[in-house]
RONUFI-528032 format. One line per 2 residues: number of its first residue (from 0); their letters; for each residue y, x, z of C-alpha. Coordinates in steps of 0.5 Angstrom, whole numbers, always signed. Each point is the difference from the previous one (the first is absolute). Example, Ala and Ser with C-alpha at 12.3 -4.5 7.8 and 13.67 -1.06 7.14 Angstrom:
BEGIN
0) as) -9/+25/+16 | +7/+2/-2
***
This chain:
BEGIN
0) af) +145/+339/-76 | -2/+4/-7
2) gg) +3/+6/+3 | -5/-1/+6
4) mg) -6/-1/-6 | +2/+7/-3
6) gm) -1/+2/+7 | -7/-3/-1
8) gg) +0/+3/-6 | +0/+7/+3
10) ag) -6/-2/+4 | -3/-2/-6
12) gf) +1/+8/-3 | -3/+2/+6
14) ag) -6/-4/-3 | +2/+3/-7
16) ga) -1/+7/+3 | -7/-2/+3
18) aa) -2/-1/-8 | +4/+6/-2
20) pm) -7/+4/+1 | -2/-5/-6
22) vv) +2/+6/-5 | -8/+3/-1
24) gr) +2/+7/+2 | +2/+6/-5
26) rv) -5/-2/-6 | +3/-4/-6
28) yv) -4/-3/-6 | +2/+1/-7
30) gn) -1/-4/-6 | +1/+0/-8
32) ls) -1/+8/+0 | +0/+2/-8
34) wq) -7/+3/-1 | +4/+7/-1
36) vr) +3/+0/+7 | -3/+5/+4
38) wq) +1/+2/+7 | +5/+5/-1
40) el) +5/-6/-3 | -2/-5/+5
42) kd) +2/+5/+6 | +7/+2/-4
44) hm) +2/-8/-1 | -3/-2/+6
46) rt) +4/+6/+4 | +7/-3/-2
48) vg) +0/-4/+6 | -4/+4/+5
50) ev) -4/+6/+2 | -7/-1/-4
52) lh) -6/+4/+4 | -5/-3/-5
54) ad) +0/-3/-7 | -7/-3/-3
56) vl) -1/-3/-7 | -7/-4/+1
58) vg) -5/+2/-6 | -6/-3/-2
60) pd) -7/+2/+0 | +2/+3/-7
62) gr) +6/+4/+2 | +4/-5/-3
64) sk) +7/-3/+4 | -1/-6/+3
66) gc) +7/-2/-1 | +2/+0/+8
68) gi) +1/+5/+5 | +1/+1/+7
70) ve) +6/+4/+3 | +1/+2/+8
72) yt) +7/+2/+3 | +2/+4/+6
74) tp) +2/-7/+3 | +0/-8/+0
76) me) +7/-1/-2 | -1/+5/-6
78) aq) -6/-4/-3 | +4/-6/+2
80) aa) +6/+3/-4 | -5/+1/-5
82) ie) -2/-7/-1 | +7/-2/+1
84) rl) +3/+4/-6 | -5/+2/-4
86) nn) -4/-6/-2 | +1/-2/-7
88) sd) +4/+7/-2 | -3/+4/-6
90) lm) -5/+6/+0 | -2/+2/-7
92) gr) +3/-6/-3 | -4/-5/+4
94) pi) +3/-4/+6 | -3/+1/+6
96) fv) -2/-4/+6 | +0/+3/+7
98) re) -3/-4/+6 | -3/+1/+6
100) yr) -7/+3/+0 | -4/-3/+4
102) ee) -6/+3/+3 | -6/-5/+0
104) gg) -7/+2/+1 | -4/+1/-6
106) ag) -5/-6/+3 | +4/-5/-3
108) va) +0/+3/-7 | -8/+1/+0
110) sa) -1/-7/+3 | +3/-3/-6
112) ya) -6/+4/-4 | -5/-2/+5
114) p) -7/-4/-4
***
């Protein structure tokens, strides 16, 4: 009977396959960066799991690093590999975190500052 349930699990696997697009594309958000990290160091570190198309360290109006960045890979699989393999890795003496980049509209942020 359990073997039959395993077959049902196969159907569940199909449902899981439908959930695969949960990977939000080819970009990842990288946080806890040292302020000394520039896009070049970020790109070099992140390319250990795939081909990096673009790496950017976010900076404030004063030109100082915000301690986070966005990295774009050529495929969603590479982005997923970065999340799995580079999260908590060391970059210039700090453990970085890597998660999916959520492309949310600026409206939510703007509304937080609305009077």
